[in-house]
N, C-alpha and C positions, 0 to 999 in steps of 0.2 A: 849724551845718551842717558847716562844714570840719572841725571836731573829730570830729564823729560819722562822718564819711566816714573820717578818718585811723584811727579806732577800727576801722572795718570792714576796712581794709586791714592793720592790726595789724602794721606794721613796728616794729623794734625801737627803742626809745627810747635815745639815746646821751647822753653828757656834753655840756655847753655847747660845749667847744672842738671836739668832733667836728662838731657841727652847724654851728658858725661856719665851719669849714673846709668843709664840704660846700657851704654857700651861696656861699662865696667861689669855690670851684671851679666851680660852675654858672655864677656870674656871668662868669668868664673865658670859658667856652664860649659863652656868650650874646653877649659882646662880640666874639667871633672867628667867629660864625656869619655866613654869606653866604646870601642869598636870603630871601624872605619866609617860607615855610614852615618852613624850618630856624631862622630867627630866632624864630619864634613857638613852635616847639617847645622851643627853648633856653630861651625866657622861661618857658615852663611848667615846665620844670626849676627854675629859680630859684624861682618861686612855690611849687613843690612842696617844695622843702628848706626854704624859710623856713616855710611853714605846718606842716611836719612838726616843725620845731625848736620852734615854738610849742606845738604839740600835746604835744610831750615835755616841756613845763613850762618852757622857756626863754623867758619873757615879755620878757626884756630885748634879745633879739636884734632887730636893726633890719633892715627890708626895705631892700635897697639901691638900689631903683628908685623912681619915682613911682607914685602911686595909680592912675592910668589903667593903667599897665603891670601892675599888679597884677590889676586886673579882667580885662583882656585876657588875661593869663597863666592866670587861672582857667578861662576859656572853653576852653581847649585842655587844661588840667591834668586836669580832671574825667574827660573821655572817655578820654585817653590812658592815664592811670594805672589807670582802673577796667577798661578793657580789658585792659591787660597783667595785672592781678591776676586777673581772670576766666580769661584764657588759662591761667595756671599752675594755677588750681584745676581746670580741665578736664583738663590735662596730667596733674596728679597722679592724678586719677581714671582716666585711660587707662593708667597705670602700675600702679596698684594701688587697689582700693576705698577703702582706709583712707589713702592718701596724700594729705595736705593741704599743698600747697605755697602759701606766702605770700610772694610776690615781686612786684616791679614793675619788674625790670631788663628791658631790651631783649632779647627771645628770640632776636633776628636774630643777636646777638653770641655765637657758639659758645663762647668762652673764658668768658663769664659763665654759660653754661648748665653747664659742667663745675664751676665753683665752687658753683653752686646744687646740682648732684647731690651733690657731696661734703657739702654742708651737712645735706642730708636723707638721707644715707646711701644714695644711689641710684646705680646703675650710669650713669656719664657718657655712655657710648656710646648706651645705650638711651635716656637722656633726650634726648639730641641727635637720635636718629633720630625719636622720637616727636614732638618739637617741630617738626621739620621737616615731618613728615606733617600735623600740625595746622595748621601755619601756611599751608599750601596752601588750607585752608578758611577761614582767619581773614584775609581779603584786606586788611582795615583795618590790620593789623600790617605790611604790606609798605611 
């Protein structure tokens, strides 16, 4: 089921070292997180990066936390990343009927929106404005 979900999200598969560093970076953010919801959100990021690495074919990568944390992280990961993915799909359609944006980055971070705009050959200002308008209706992203 997890691999099928990652296939739907269709994020780029990277080499082993990239994924290993990604998991390590998210683990650091998890350990630095304060508060229950922030900690849970960061845990979901660790689980996401780990499962993405496995989906990418890197079966030897090790999950850095315990089994229970993996399950708890999954419970937040699925809705969090699916909602972001869906947000970008809707955002792409708002910009142009054939614009298919496949991303899961936090749309509240304007600097990330600019990177995404350049990746898809879109106007960064237009993407940021449309994202801001759309986020007003997507209250779960706030």
